[in-house]
Each structure stands twice: as structure tokens, then as C-alpha cells.
C-alpha positions in Angstrom: 0.0 0.0 0.0 1.3 3.5 -0.9 2.0 5.9 1.9 2.8 9.7 1.6 4.4 11.9 4.2 5.2 15.6 4.1 8.3 16.8 5.9 9.3 20.4 6.4 12.8 21.8 6.6 12.8 21.5 10.4 12.2 17.7 10.2 8.5 17.9 11.4 6.3 15.5 9.5 2.6 15.2 8.5 1.4 11.7 7.6 -1.4 10.9 5.2 -2.8 7.7 6.8 -6.0 6.3 8.2 -4.3 6.4 11.6 -3.8 10.1 11.2 -7.3 10.4 9.7 -6.0 12.2 6.6 -6.0 10.6 3.2 -4.1 11.7 0.0 -5.9 10.3 -3.1 -6.5 11.0 -6.8 -2.9 11.7 -7.2 -1.3 12.8 -10.5 2.1 14.1 -11.5 4.3 11.6 -9.7 6.3 10.9 -12.8 8.7 13.3 -14.6 8.8 16.0 -17.3 11.6 16.8 -19.6 12.2 19.5 -22.2 14.1 18.3 -25.3 16.2 20.4 -27.8 16.6 19.0 -31.3 18.6 19.7 -34.4 16.9 19.0 -37.8 18.7 17.2 -40.6 16.5 17.2 -43.7 13.7 14.8 -42.6 15.3 13.7 -39.3 15.6 15.3 -35.9 18.7 14.6 -33.7 18.4 15.1 -30.0 20.9 17.6 -28.7 20.0 17.8 -25.0 17.2 17.3 -22.5 16.5 19.3 -19.3 14.6 18.2 -16.2 11.5 20.4 -15.9 9.5 21.7 -12.9 6.2 19.7 -12.7 3.0 19.6 -10.7 1.7 17.0 -8.3 -2.0 17.2 -7.8 -4.3 15.3 -5.5 -7.3 15.3 -3.1 -6.9 15.4 0.7 -9.7 14.0 2.7 -10.0 14.9 6.4 -11.8 12.0 8.1 -12.3 13.9 11.3 -13.6 17.0 9.6 -12.5 20.6 10.3 -10.2 19.4 13.2 -8.0 17.6 10.7 -8.0 20.6 8.3 -6.9 22.9 11.1 -4.2 20.4 12.0 -2.8 20.5 8.5 -3.0 24.3 8.3 -1.0 24.5 11.5 1.7 22.2 10.0 1.9 24.4 6.8 2.3 27.6 8.9 5.7 26.3 9.9 6.8 26.4 6.2 5.4 25.6 2.8 8.7 25.7 0.7 11.5 23.2 0.3 9.5 20.4 1.8 10.1 16.7 1.2 7.3 14.5 0.0 8.1 11.0 1.0 6.6 8.2 -1.0 6.6 4.7 0.4 5.7 1.7 -1.7 8.1 -1.2 -2.5 10.8 1.1 -1.3 11.1 4.7 0.0 12.0 7.8 -2.0 11.3 11.5 -1.6 11.3 14.6 -3.8 11.5 18.3 -2.9 8.2 20.2 -3.3 6.6 23.6 -2.7 3.0 23.8 -1.7 1.3 26.0 -4.4 -2.3 25.9 -3.3 -4.8 24.2 -0.9 -8.4 24.8 -1.7 -11.1 25.5 0.9 -12.7 22.3 2.2 -15.9 20.9 0.8 -18.1 18.5 2.7 -18.2 15.2 0.9 -19.2 11.7 1.9 -16.6 10.5 4.3 -15.3 13.9 5.5 -14.0 17.3 4.4 -12.0 17.4 1.1 -9.5 19.9 -0.3 -7.5 19.9 -3.5 -3.8 20.4 -3.2 -1.2 21.4 -5.8 2.6 21.0 -5.2 5.5 22.0 -7.4 7.8 19.0 -7.8 11.4 20.5 -7.9 13.6 17.4 -8.0 14.1 13.9 -9.1 12.9 11.2 -6.7 15.7 10.7 -4.2 16.7 7.4 -2.5 19.2 7.5 0.3 21.6 4.7 1.0 24.5 4.5 3.4 27.8 2.6 3.8 29.9 2.4 7.0 33.5 1.5 6.4 36.0 0.8 9.2 39.7 1.0 8.5 40.6 -2.4 10.1 38.7 -5.7 10.7 39.3 -5.9 14.5 36.1 -4.4 15.8 36.2 -6.5 19.0 32.6 -5.8 19.8 33.4 -2.1 20.1 30.4 0.2 20.5 30.8 3.4 18.5 29.7 6.5 20.4 27.5 7.8 17.5 23.9 7.2 16.9 22.9 6.5 13.3 19.3 7.0 12.2 19.4 4.7 9.2 20.8 1.3 8.2 24.3 0.8 6.9 25.9 -1.6 4.6 28.9 -2.4 6.8 32.4 -3.1 5.5 35.9 -3.6 7.1 39.5 -3.4 6.0 38.6 -0.1 4.3 36.7 -1.7 1.4 33.1 -1.8 0.4 31.4 -3.0 -2.8 28.3 -1.0 -3.7 25.8 -0.9 -6.6 24.9 2.7 -7.3 21.3 3.0 -8.6 19.4 5.9 -10.3 19.2 7.6 -13.6 21.9 10.2 -13.2 25.1 10.6 -11.1 24.7 10.1 -7.4 25.9 12.7 -4.8 27.6 11.6 -1.6 28.1 13.1 1.9 31.3 11.7 3.5 32.1 11.7 7.2 35.5 10.7 8.6 35.5 10.1 12.4 38.7 9.3 14.2 42.5 9.7 13.6 43.6 10.7 10.0 46.8 11.5 8.2 46.2 12.7 4.7 43.1 10.4 4.3 41.9 9.2 1.0 38.6 7.8 -0.3 38.9 6.0 -3.7 36.0 5.1 -6.0 36.9 2.1 -8.3 35.3 0.4 -11.2 36.7 -3.0 -12.2 39.8 -2.2 -10.1 40.4 1.2 -11.8 40.2 4.4 -9.8 37.7 6.7 -11.3 37.2 9.3 -8.6 39.1 10.3 -5.5 38.8 12.4 -2.4 42.0 13.3 -0.6 42.7 15.7 2.3 46.2 17.1 3.2 45.6 17.3 6.9 46.5 15.4 10.1 44.2 15.0 13.1 44.1 12.6 16.1 40.4 12.9 16.8 38.7 14.3 13.7 35.1 14.7 12.6 35.2 15.7 8.9 32.2 16.2 6.7 32.4 16.6 2.9 29.2 17.1 0.9 28.7 17.1 -2.9 25.0 17.9 -2.7 24.3 20.7 -5.1 22.3 22.6 -2.4 25.0 22.0 0.2 28.5 21.9 -1.4 30.7 22.0 1.7 33.9 20.8 3.5 34.3 21.3 7.2 35.5 19.7 10.4 33.5 19.8 13.7 35.5 21.0 16.7 33.6 21.5 20.0 30.3 21.4 18.1 31.4 24.2 15.8 32.0 23.9 12.0 35.4 25.0 10.6 36.0 25.3 6.9 38.7 23.0 5.5 38.5 23.9 1.8 42.2 24.8 1.7 43.2 21.4 3.0 41.9 19.4 0.0 44.3 18.0 -2.7 43.3 20.1 -5.6 44.5 17.4 -8.1 41.6 15.2 -7.0 37.8 15.5 -7.5 37.0 15.6 -3.7 33.4 16.5 -4.2 32.3 13.1 -5.5 29.6 12.6 -8.2 29.3 8.9 -8.9 27.9 7.3 -12.1 25.3 4.5 -11.6 26.7 0.9 -11.6 28.9 -1.4 -9.6 31.8 0.3 -7.7 34.1 -0.3 -4.8 34.9 2.3 -2.1 38.4 2.1 -0.6 39.1 4.2 2.5 42.7 4.9 3.5 42.8 7.0 6.7 46.7 7.0 6.7 46.9 5.8 10.3 47.0 2.3 12.0 44.2 3.2 14.5 40.6 2.3 13.6 38.8 5.1 11.8 35.2 5.3 10.6 34.2 6.5 7.2 30.5 7.0 6.8 29.2 7.5 3.3 25.6 8.7 2.6 24.6 8.1 -1.0 21.9 10.1 -2.8 20.5 8.3 -5.8 18.2 10.1 -8.3 15.2 8.4 -10.0 12.7 9.6 -12.6 9.9 7.8 -10.8 
């Protein structure tokens, strides 16, 4: 059964479920829209490029508990109507970024109050996956002092094989936690290095974050809960901000030290539907 959830930029969610007494039905626009540019050769058109287009998602919201449910949703939307995530759960879970364009006044219909909603769909459907790599195999039942909110594909000895999905290049957010000495993260295909991240820095207790997300291109380390820019410490001969083509790859993490260090990789895959 399909399930939809709205999430605002503060992480607050609104669920369209029978349990919450709010249903989202008659939905259209969950697919994609592209704009193509062509070059004509006599009686034949050659495709030059295609661009992802802004599109609309439309649907009907039914408030099973009447005006009380409608007010509950309005209260949620007062906290922000832009840059929201629309989560779609079916055989797997994906989300896209949306803006709420309109929500009509409610009409009394059989089964409750109903409103029509229109959202601007601003992104591909995004699926998040995560990999946790440790730099040596001797975990010894060690409990890491970090809480992770999603499931990891675990790897040791600094290696992890991953199948990147999606229709375009995936973005990644890389975290390095522990001791490092000019650390490297290699992306390999069939044993050949295709992309590489390398930092020219030495730390005994680092917490490094490097993001290639287009809306959050950043490199920083966290010291006493404060972010400090580390742009100048990157090896400018490497890619560093990793964009990874779909397909089978291997991550290899080299912290440059003998101590155990954690490399956490969050992968963002982009799908048309």
C-alpha cells in the first residue's frame, strides 16, 4: 500500500494515513517532465540535450475527522510551505522536494471534508543509502559513540562494494571520524580508480564532513560542536566533491593511520519515478 508523508525543513512530518485520519488520493504528476532540444537534418531530428522540468503533483486530501484535521494541516503548513520533502513509500522509500502551491477550501463530501492540493515538484525522486567503512577488521565488539538513524551496509578493512542506482550521477556526503593522516577515499570500477577524495591534513580525533550535494557543497570539520571550513586542505589534483555514475563500484578508504577510523558515506540516488 502506498504511503505519503510531508516533511518540512525542520524535520517535522505530516502523515497521510488512516491512523492520522487524513488521506491523500486521486494523485497525478508523480512521474517526470523533460524538455528536449533538437537539431533537424533534412527529414530527421537529432536530440541535442534534455532538461529536467519543474512539474506539478495534484491530489485530493480527505480529512476524516472534519475541520479538526483541516486545522491540523494548516497548523503544520504555517511552519513552512517551501523546500518540503514529499516521502513516497511503496516497495521502497523515496522522496522529492516540493513547494505547496495551493490548498483549496474544504468541501463537505461523503466520508469527510475534502481539499484539492497542488505541489510544485522540484527534484528527481531521491533514495538515500548508506555505507559504513572501518579501516581495520578488529572491531572486537566495540560500541561506537555515535547514533545512526538509518541502516548501513557495513564493511571492514577499508573496502566496500556498492551498486549505485538511479538515472543520473549520485551525490555523496562523506564523514570521517577518528584519527587521520592525509586520508583518501577512492572510487573504483573493475579495479580502476575513477574518482578520489584526498585531504592534506593530520588529526588525532577528527570529525570531517564533505558534501557534494548541489544545495550544500561544503567541506568542514567539527570542533567542540562548531563547524570550521577545510576547503584549503583538499588535494586540488583530486575530484574531492564526488559525483558517482550508476553501476557497480568499490569504495576504498585509507585513513593514513593504524588506528581504527570510521568512514560514513551517505549516497543520494536520483530516479525519474
